[in-house]
C-alpha positions in Angstrom: -19.4 -8.1 7.5 -16.4 -5.9 8.0 -15.4 -3.7 5.0 -13.1 -1.4 6.9 -14.8 1.7 5.6 -13.6 1.0 2.1 -15.2 3.3 -0.5 -18.3 1.9 -2.1 -16.7 1.8 -5.5 -13.9 -0.3 -4.2 -16.2 -2.8 -2.6 -18.2 -3.1 -5.8 -14.9 -3.6 -7.8 -13.9 -6.4 -5.4 -17.3 -8.0 -5.6 -17.4 -7.8 -9.4 -13.9 -9.1 -9.8 -14.0 -11.9 -7.3 -11.9 -14.8 -8.5 -11.0 -13.0 -11.8 -7.5 -12.6 -12.9 -6.9 -8.9 -13.6 -4.5 -8.3 -16.5 -2.9 -4.9 -15.9 -2.4 -4.6 -19.6 1.2 -3.3 -19.7 4.1 -5.6 -20.4 6.7 -3.2 -18.9 5.3 -3.7 -15.3 6.9 -5.9 -12.7 3.5 -7.2 -11.6 1.3 -7.8 -14.7 -1.6 -10.0 -13.5 -3.2 -10.0 -10.1 -6.0 -11.7 -8.2 -7.8 -9.5 -5.7 -9.2 -10.6 -2.3 -12.9 -10.9 -2.2 -14.7 -8.7 0.4 -15.1 -11.9 2.6 -11.3 -12.4 2.6 -10.4 -8.9 3.8 -8.5 -8.8 7.0 -6.6 -6.0 8.9 -2.9 -6.5 9.0 0.1 -4.1 9.1 3.0 -3.0 7.0 6.4 -1.9 8.3 7.9 1.5 7.7 11.6 1.6 8.6 13.5 4.9 9.0 16.8 3.1 8.3 15.6 2.4 4.7 14.5 6.0 4.3 18.0 7.0 5.4 19.6 4.7 2.8 17.2 5.6 -0.1 16.3 9.2 0.5 18.9 10.7 2.9 16.3 11.1 5.6 17.4 10.6 9.3 21.0 11.6 9.1 21.7 9.9 12.4 19.8 6.8 11.1 17.8 5.8 14.2 16.2 2.8 12.7 12.7 3.4 14.0 10.0 1.0 12.8 6.3 1.8 12.4 3.7 -0.9 12.2 1.0 0.7 10.0 -2.4 -1.0 10.1 -3.8 -1.7 6.6 -5.9 -4.2 4.6 -4.2 -6.0 1.8 -6.5 -5.9 -1.3 -4.5 -8.2 -3.6 -4.5 -11.9 -2.9 -1.7 -12.8 -5.3 0.6 -11.9 -8.2 -0.7 -14.5 -10.6 2.7 -15.0 -12.2 4.1 -15.4 -8.7 7.1 -13.2 -9.3 6.4 -11.2 -6.2 4.7 -11.5 -2.8 1.4 -9.7 -2.9 1.8 -8.4 0.6 1.6 -4.6 0.5 1.3 -4.2 -3.3 -2.1 -2.4 -2.9 -3.7 -1.7 0.5 -6.4 0.3 2.2 -5.3 2.3 5.2 -8.6 2.8 7.1 -7.1 5.2 9.7 -6.0 7.5 6.9 -9.0 6.9 4.6 -6.8 6.3 1.6 -5.1 3.6 -0.5 -1.4 2.9 -0.5 1.4 0.7 -1.7 4.3 -0.7 0.4 7.6 -2.1 -0.6 7.9 -4.9 1.9 11.6 -5.5 1.1 12.7 -1.9 1.7 10.0 -1.0 4.3 8.9 2.1 2.4 5.4 3.2 1.7 3.4 5.4 -0.8 0.0 6.9 -0.2 -2.7 7.7 -2.8 -4.3 10.3 -0.5 -5.5 12.6 -3.3 -6.4 9.9 -5.8 -10.0 9.0 -6.5 -11.1 5.4 -7.0 -12.0 6.3 -10.6 -8.3 7.4 -11.1 -7.0 4.3 -9.4 -9.1 2.0 -11.6 -7.9 3.9 -14.8 -4.3 3.6 -13.7 -4.4 0.3 -11.7 -1.3 -1.2 -13.3 0.9 1.7 -12.3 -0.7 2.0 -8.9 0.0 -1.6 -8.1 3.6 -1.2 -9.4 4.3 2.1 -7.6 7.1 0.7 -5.6 9.1 0.1 -8.8 8.2 3.3 -10.6 6.7 5.9 -8.2 6.9 8.7 -10.8 4.0 7.0 -12.8 1.4 7.7 -10.1 0.1 10.6 -8.0 1.4 9.5 -4.6 3.0 10.7 -1.4 6.1 9.1 -0.1 4.8 8.1 3.3 6.7 9.6 6.2 4.8 9.0 9.4 7.3 11.1 11.4 6.3 14.2 9.4 3.1 16.2 9.2 2.0 15.4 5.7 -1.4 16.9 6.1 -2.8 13.5 7.2 -4.2 14.7 10.5 -3.1 11.6 12.3 -0.5 10.9 15.0 1.6 7.8 14.2 3.6 7.5 17.4 1.1 4.8 18.6 2.4 2.6 15.7 6.1 2.7 16.6 7.2 -0.9 17.0 8.5 -1.4 20.6 11.6 -3.4 21.1 11.1 -6.8 22.9 14.4 -6.3 24.8 
């Protein structure tokens, strides 16, 4: 069984909450109820980071090169129970970085929870899962794979190559 080096506490959470709807207990959130993947359903996929979106939203990349990174990760959420949003990227495990994250798949922007313990994630799960709408509510890092953010990882290997 492949658990992608997930922390033991996260594996236990997934096993304990298999097939259970998790009510995030806050009616001001975009995503209020989720169903997590079971440990047997975990698969490695990727999320896109697009520098064009960082240019539009954060003023990064003045010349706007539009570079895309395909970042490997494991989606932990199976679905938004109320089906308002696609669950892809809402809450992921980035095995290469040994941390959790959240990706806005519409704007190709990511947030990392590099310095957040599993206990803190569980206590603040609603805000963690909704980080893309309100990043100020969580202790996160705006993910910029082109910068040294103390992650000790080279992301050039994840730059999406053009098919042209």
